[in-house]
N, C-alpha and C positions, 0 to 999 in steps of 0.2 A: 548681869550680863551687860557691857554695854557699847551698845552700837552706833559709834562716831563719826560723824560727815565731817565736812569745816565748818557749817551751818550749825550743825544739828546734832546732839547725844540724846538715841533712847536706851533710856536704862530699865532692866528687867530684874526688879528683885522679886530672889528663887523664894525665899522666905512669904510674902505675900500672898506673889506670884502676883504682882502689877506692875504696868510700866508706867512708865514718867517722860517729859518729854522737856529737854533743857535747853534754850539756845545757847550753842558753844562758844557764840562771842562774847556774852554777858554773864553766863553760867543761871540765868533766872530760869526757876519752871515753868515755861510756858503750861502744860497738862500735867495733871496725873488721875490714875484711874482711882475710885473709891470702890467701885467693884462689881461682882458680876454674878447670875446665877441661869440656871440652867434648870427648868421642867420640863419632865417628861411630858408628851402633851398628844394628843391624835385630833390632827383641822382637818376634815374633807374626806376622813379615812387613809388618812397617812400619816404613821409616827412620826413624830418629830418633837421639838424641845418649840418649847417658848422661852425666847432669850433676852435678858437684860444687861443695859453697862450703864454704868453711870460713871462721871468723871467730877472733880475736886476741880472749883473756879476759882478766880479771883474775884475780890470785892468790888473792884471799877470794871469789872471786863464787862462789854455789851456783844450780845449772843444776834445773829440775822440770820437769812435763809432762809433752809427748809424745804419752799417751793412759794407756795400763792395761796393764800388763804383769807376767806372773807370776814376777818377775825379783828381787823384795825388794829393789830396790834404790830407793832414796828420793832421793838429789841426782846427779846425773849427773854430777858432777865428776869424770873419771878412769875413767868407764865407756864401755857401750857399749850399744847397741840395735838392733832390726831392726821397721822399721813396717811392720807386715802386720797383716791380722785373722786371727782364729783365734778359737775358742769362746770363747777364756778374753783373748781379747787384742784391744785397741782401739786401731786406729793414729790418734792425732790430732795430726800436727807442728807442736804448740803450744807453745814450748821460753818457760820465766818465768826471770827471774834475780832476784835477790837486788838488782841495781842497777837494778829499776823498769824495766824492759822485758821486752816478748813479743816474741817473731822466728816469725809464720807462714810456714814455707814451703812454699809454693802447690806439691805435687806431689801425685799421686793416686797417682801408682807405688810399686813397694816399693822402699823407702827404706832406708837405714842411718843411724845419728846414732852418733857417736863423739868424746868430747873426748879428748886425749891433750897433754901437754906444753904446756900454755895456749894448744893452738888447741883447737875444737872445728866439727866441719863432718857436712854430711847428703851424703849420694852417692844419687842416684837411679836409678831403672835407663833409665825414657822420662822425655825431658823436649827441650823446646826453648829452653829456654833458663835461666839463674837466676835465679828469680823468687820471691822472698819480700816479705814485710812485715814491716816495722822500727816499734815500738809503745809508744812511751813514755808511762807513766802515772804517774812520780814515785815507785811503790811498788808491790807486785807484786801487791795488790787494782786500783789504777790500771790496770796491766796490763790485769789480765783483764776489769777494765770496757772498755780499749779495742779490747783484741778484740773485745767481744761488740756494742761498737759498728761496729766492722767488717764484721762475721758476720754481725748478728742477735741482737735483746734474747729472752728468754727470756719466753714466755708462764704469766701464773697456772695453775695448775689449780686444781680444784675442793677442797676445804676435807677430804672425804671421803680423800682418796690419802693426804693427811698421817696417818689414822687408822691399825689394825692391820687388815693382810692374812691372810686364812688362804687357803693354796693346798696343792697338795701332788703329786706324779704318782702318781696322779690319780683323780679320782672318776672312777666309771664307769655314774653315771645320775645324774640330776636327783634320784632318790630320794635317791640316797645323800648328795649334796651339800645337797641340804635339809635333812636327818637332821643333820650338822653344823652348820650354819647355827643351826636352833631349838634346836642342845645349846648353843654359847654363848648366845645369847638367856636359856634356863632357867638357866645357872648366872649369868649376869649377868660374862659378859666380854664388853670391849668388844670391838667389830669392825664395818670399814666396807666389807670387800671379800673377798666371795670368788669363787675365784679357778678356772676350768674348764682344765684341759691337754688335752693332745692325746686324739684318737679319739673324740670327742663323732662324727665323722664317719663313726663304723664303723673296715674292714680299713683295711690297708696300698693295696690296690692304690685306693682311695676315698681316698685320705692327702690333707687337707686339701679338701673337695667345695667348703668355703664353705657347707655345709647342714650341720643338727642331722639324724643317723641316727634313723628313728624307731624307738621299742622305745625301749630307754635311754633316749635324750632328743626324745621325744614331744613336741608342744604345744607348743614353745620359746618362742613370745611369751609362750602363758597361765602356763604357769612362771616365767617370767624376771620380768615384772610382780605374781608370787604375792611370788616373790623381795622385790621393792620393798614390796608395796604390808603384808604380814605381817611381815617380817622388815626391814626399814627399812638393807636392806643393796645394796651395790652390785655389779654382776656383772660380770665381766672372763674375757674369753675370747681360747683360743689361738690366733692364725692364724698361718701360713706362708708364705714364697715360692716354696712347689714344691709340685705335684700328681700325685697317683696318674694311672696311665694308665686308668685307667677312671674317671674324673672325667668332667664336663660341660667343666672351663674347660681341660682339658687338651687335647682334642682343639680348642676351640677358639683356642688359642694355639697349638696345634700347626698349625694350618690355616695360621697367618700364620708362620709361620717365628720366633715369638717364644720357645721352649723350649731353654734352654742343652744342649749334647750333650754330656751328664756326669752320669751316675746318680751318686741317695745314698745315704749309707748305708740308708734307708729304701724305697731305690724309685721315689722322684718324684723329677720334675725341675723343676729353678728357672726359673720365669719372668724374662724379659728386662726393669729395671724400668724401664730407660733407654731403652725401645720405648713411642712415647705412643698407638699403637695398644693394645700388651699392659698399658697401664697401666688403659686403658678398660674394656677386655675385664675385667681383675681387679675393678674398681669393679662393674662390669653384674653379676655372680655375688655379689659383698661383700655388696653394700647389700641387695638383697631376703633371700639366702640367713642373713644375719647382721647387720647393723645394723639392718632395720628389724623386727628380734625383740625389739631393745629392752637390746643388750648396751651398759653402761655405757663402760669399758672394752678395751685393745686391747692385748695382749700378745702383740705381732710377734715369734715367735720365730725363730731362728736366720736372722739377715738378715744376717751375714759377708759372703755367703751360706753354709750350711753346706753341702759336700760329703762326700764320701766321706775318712774319717781326719782332720775337720778341727780334731782337738786341737791340733793342731801349726803353726806360721807353714809350716812345710816343704812339709806337707802337703797345708796349704789354698790355700799360693800354687799347687802343682804343680796341682791339681786346677782351682782355677779359670782358668788358662790353658788346662786342657785343653776346658776348655768350651766353646771359640771365640772370639770376636767378637760385643760390645756392637751396639746400636742404633747408638752413637755413635761407634765403633770399638775395635779391639784392648782386650780386658779386661788386656790388661800396662799399658796406658797409665790404665784408669782403676778399678785393682784397689783400692784402700779407701774407695769411694764408692758402695757396694751399697746399703747403707743409709740413707743420706744421700737417694740419690732416691726407695726406694720411703716414707720415712717425710714426707720434703716433699710428693710426691703424695700421700696420702694423710691428712696434717694437712689440707690443701688441700678437699681432698671433703668432709673430717668439718666443717670448719666452715662449707662451702658450705650440707651438707644438716642440720645441725642450728645456724643462727647464733644462739640461744639461748645455746645450753651449751658449757661449755670442753672440748674433748679432751684426751683423756689416754693419751699409745700408750707403751707400755714393749718396751724392746726390748734387743737382746743386742749391737749394733754400733752405733759414730757415726763421722763423721766433722766435719772444723771446720763450723761453722754447724749442724747440724743441732739445737742448745741450741733455733733456733729455732718449731723447729716438734713443740713439746708433747710433746718425748720426752723418757722417765727410762730411764738404764740399769743391767744389773746384770753383777756381774761372771762368768757363765756357768758350768759345770757344774764348779765347783771341788771336790774331794775332803773329806771332814771329818778333820782334824786343825786341833793347834794351831797349826801351821809354817803352812798356809795361811790360817787365821785371818788370820794377823799380815799375811800377803802379801793377803789382800783389802785390808786396809786401807791398804796401801801403794800398792797400784792403784791405790785408790779415790780417795785423797789425789792421786797424780799423775796421775788423769784429772779430776779436780775443777779444779786448779789450771792446765789445760789450757782450761780455761772452757766446759766439760761439766757441770752444779754437780748434774745430781740423779743418783744413782745408789745404788747398796747392791749387795747379795750376798746367797744362797741361806744362810738361818739353818742354823748346824752343817754346811754344806757340800752340797752335792748327794747326792751320794754316800757312803753310810756303810760298806759293807764293798762293795762294786760297786765296779768303775773302780779297783783297788789300795786300795779301802777297808780300816781297820785293826780294824776293830768288828764283828768278824763277828755277835758275839750280839743284836747292833741296840739296843734299848729293854730287851734285858736285862741290859745294861752301862752300871752305875752311869759309869762311865769316860765313856762317849760323851756319859751326860747330864750329867754335870759339863761336857765340853767345848760340848754345844747351847746350856747355861744359862748361863755364859760371853760366848757368841755372841750369844745374844737381850738380853745386855744390851746389847753395843753394836751389836746392828739398834736397838734404840730409840731410838740416839741417830744414825742416817741420815738422811736424807731421806727414805725408805720404810722403813718397817717392816714387815716380812712374813716368814712360815715357807715356808718350801717345801725341796720337796727330794725323792728319791726313798730305797729299799729300805724306810724304816719312815716311818709315818702322822707327820704333823707338830702335831696339834691339840692343845693344850695338855692336855688329860686322858689322853692317851696317856703322857706324863711323870710319874701318881701319879694321888694325889687331893688335894681341899682336907687341910692342915694337912702337906702332905709337901712336901719341899724345893723339887726340881725343878716342882710345880706351883704351888706357892705364887712363886717366883723369877717364874715368867713372868708368872700374874699381878699381882705388883706392879710390871714393867716395862711390862705394857700400860697399867696406870694411871696412872703416871706419864709416858705420854704422852700422854697423853690429857688431866691435869691440865695439860700444857706446852702445849698445842695455840693457846693465845694468844699464847703466844713463840713457837712453830715457824711459824703464820700468818701472824705479825706479820715475821718474817723473810724466809719466805716471798715479804713484800710486799719486800722491799729487793732481794729476788734479783732480779725483775722489775724496778723501778722505779729500782733506785738500781746493777741489774749487779753487786751483791753473791753471793757466795758461802757457803751456810749454812753448809756442812761445808768444815773449813781446815787444810791441815799450821801448826804452832805458826810455823813461820818468815813463814808469810803474815804473820802480824800482829804477828811479832817479832825483825821483822829484821836490828835494831839486837844482837839476843842472839845472838852467831855457835854460841852451843850452842845453836839449833833446828837449824841447817842439815843436822843429820844426824838430829834424834829420827823415830824413824818407830815408835812405840809410841805415840801423845797427838797429839791433836788438839784443836779449835776447833769447837765447836757453836753459830753463834749468836755474838752477840759474849759471851755471860756465860760462856759452858761449857769447859770443858778437860777432857776425857774420856779416860781412860788404861784400856781396855779390859785385862782381864787374860788373857795368851796361857802359862799352862801351868797344870796342875793342881797344885790347895792341897800334894799328896802330894808335890812336886820343888820348891815353894818357896812357903815359909812368910810371905815377907814381898814388898811389888809398891815399889819405887820407881816414881818418878814426880820428876821433871825440873818447874819451875815457876815461865817464863820471866820477865823483866821487872824494874822494880825496885820492885813496887806490891805488894799483898798479895793473896792468895787465901784463900779460906773452904772446908773442907772443906762438901760438901755436905749430910751427913747429919748431922753434930755439930755444927758449926758452928765450928770450931776453927782457925786464924788460921794459914797459914802465910806466909814473904814469900819474893817473888820474888827468882829468882838461885840458889836455894839447890833442892836433893831431898828429898822429903819421901819418907822411908821407912815404911811401914804393915804392918800386917798383911795375909795375903792372907784375905778373908770370905769365903766364895763365895757369897751372898748380896748382896753390894757390891761395886756398881761402882764404883771409885775415882772422884769426880765433884767438881771446883773450880767456886768461882763466882768470876771477876775480881770483885775491892773496886771501888764503883762501878756493880757493876752494879743494872738493874733488870731483875724478872721478872712476869710476869705470870700467876699459875697461876689454873686455872677449878675449875670441882666435876669429879666425876669423870661422862662420859657412857657412853652405852652405843653411841653414835656422834656422830660430829664434830658434826651440825647437829642433832641429838634436841631441844636449843632453842638461843635466843641466850643468851649471858654475864648475867647480871643479878648475878651478885658472884664476886666474882675479889679472889684472895688476890695482894698487889704486895710482893713481898720485896727487899726496896732492902740493899745490901749496901756497908755505908760504908766508909770509909778512903778514897777518893776520889769526885771530882762524877760525877752519871750521866746520861745521858738514856736514852731508850726509847722510841719510837712505840709505840701499837696501832695496828693496822690490824683492820681488821673491814669485811664488804661479807655480802650475801646465801650465797654458799659456792660458787655453780657457775652464775653467769651471765655476759656482757659487760656486765650495767648498772655495774659497777665502772668503766669507761672512759667513760662518761659521768656520772660524779659520782655514782654511788651507793653511798657508801663511809663508814665514819667514821674518822677519822685522830683520836687522842687522843696530846701527847706529855706525857710526864713526866719531870720535871726533877730529880735532887739537888744540893741545895748543903750539902757535906758540914761546911762549919767551920760554917753557922749550923742544920743539923740539919734540913732544910724538903723537904720534896717540894712540888713545884708539877705542877698538873696544867692544862694549857691547856683552852682551849675548845675544843670538838669542832669539828673539819671534817666539814661532809659528813653524808648520810644515807642509809640505806636501807631499805625495805620490812621493817617487823618485827623494828624495833634498838627493844631497850627502851630508853625516853627516861630512866632511871634505873639508876646500877649503884652497886650495893653493895660498898664498896671495906673490906678488913680489912688495913690497911698493917703491915707490921711487916720493923724495921728490926735488921741484924745489927750490933754493933759490933764493933771488935776487942776488946773488951774480956771479946768470949765474952756480954753482955749483950744481952739483945732487946727491942725497945720496939715498943709495939706501938699503934694507934690504928685506929676505925671512923669510916667517913667517907662521906657518901653523893654520890656525880656526877650532877650532873643535864645535863650540858654545859656549865655555864659554868665560869669559871676556878676551881680551887680550891687552896688552899695548905692542908696539915698540916705542922703544925709542931711537933718535938721538943724 
């Protein structure tokens, strides 16, 4: 039986009962089933099947995705992994191949993945059938876009989300938090978001009471409004899925049997987010206690959900299963979907409660389709080491390949000297401050740029004063981030409108270059930048090697030096300098350094063109945090570079929004392979503009 479209044929062989998938244009077999098995089982008191399904792979195929894990694995050929959530692991059963397809294994339970001897497969603890989606995208980016077409597109975030966030574990009063914000403004260090971590509710028996503690956190509406009016900063709050035994919401949930019977490390109990009555109770307390106080963003912490000893998959799986059944059925069956259910409900309620504003949720766990619910994720409570820093890059890239685009990590690691940290002197250690500086550079080129962690404070001035290496390093990369906001916000629009990914492994853009298949130290940031974080101290390695893929030209962002694709560039390891390259043909808009992202609209832009290939870029802008962009209130301006004619064409502006500048001053700079930089000034007033060199 053949199911045929213009792009794909799905063939079912009735004799073998196996499917295969064929590229209709080339006739190439993309994937074939190798076999499946169903073993009757009983798990958590439920009769079910242990389900496994295997597939034949091509020798040259690279396999990526599956979520976020701390295993240091980039390419899953010849590898295995267990798909279970924990503090630092995110299970998303989406596999993406260099052959241009994605496979979504549609199962929520504990699942093993293994690739060996030309066959890969999934084996799930609880199932009713072998259930998967085959998505043919033509290339890896198309496969990810197909996954989003299937499971949900990514909404736009407010522009403030892409600025710099200050956070630590933790601020102990509104006074302390406001003093930090004031210091940022007084020092002229850009800042968009200040984050309040836990215990603003008081002691552990009152854990996550969904209200502010009188005393250190009195008058929350007034204090948050002051942060908005006096400092133009957003306020994000930590909220948990569990509640202490002396909170009102604990008793309300307990009265309807909506608390799981498993204590957590802090003594609270987790509520059943699968239960619609429990979700109503959560919102009943959440809205007046927190939402109505003016909080801007929601840090939904520990949404695996976190139970005792949840740092390992084994312990998390054990504790979750001992918690009892969910409203829908056994926790064994729905093991990996808690965060998805909680975020889905919360996002809908936030949209309804404030329909004019884009919700933003930051959380520690995810599952397939969660990207549609206004969420970004981070990699959990990792310990600050050079090895762990590189593991975060690998973990984040594979999560992004699995279709969830907004990811980040705790800059410098959550732990410094606790939980087996190796820097007992904390900020008195230059070795740790060097690691933090390198991690900070890396963080500046992730979708969410934030400082956070425990053991030591993380504000910029804690690392030194102006003129010192570590202070100046952070200030430089914060300012660079703000200069790049027109570029970043435009790429964010592509994430939402075109199902793109802001941060990507090299193999996703350069699949034809097989050398990229196992590159785990570099990545693309938007269409232009290749970022190569440094994962070792200068004392250990005085040089950094960077593989530059493809057959085009690359420019060193700092010096303009030109390198050819397909070669390895060896450069000196300089502490203040992140190895950063720009692809020939790139057009990069840069703004002035603002103190917050929406301080004023961009009336002046530097337009950088990196010659050596034709190029294009769509500059997108809007009001910054409303949904009026969906009604056509936005600005789109397309830039095109004709390399042979040395001509930059700026198209007629599409759309407008309130407060949009009618004219924009352009300082156009063209980097040539010869090392020469050409420069022209122009004024763009919304009509077609041609700048010739």
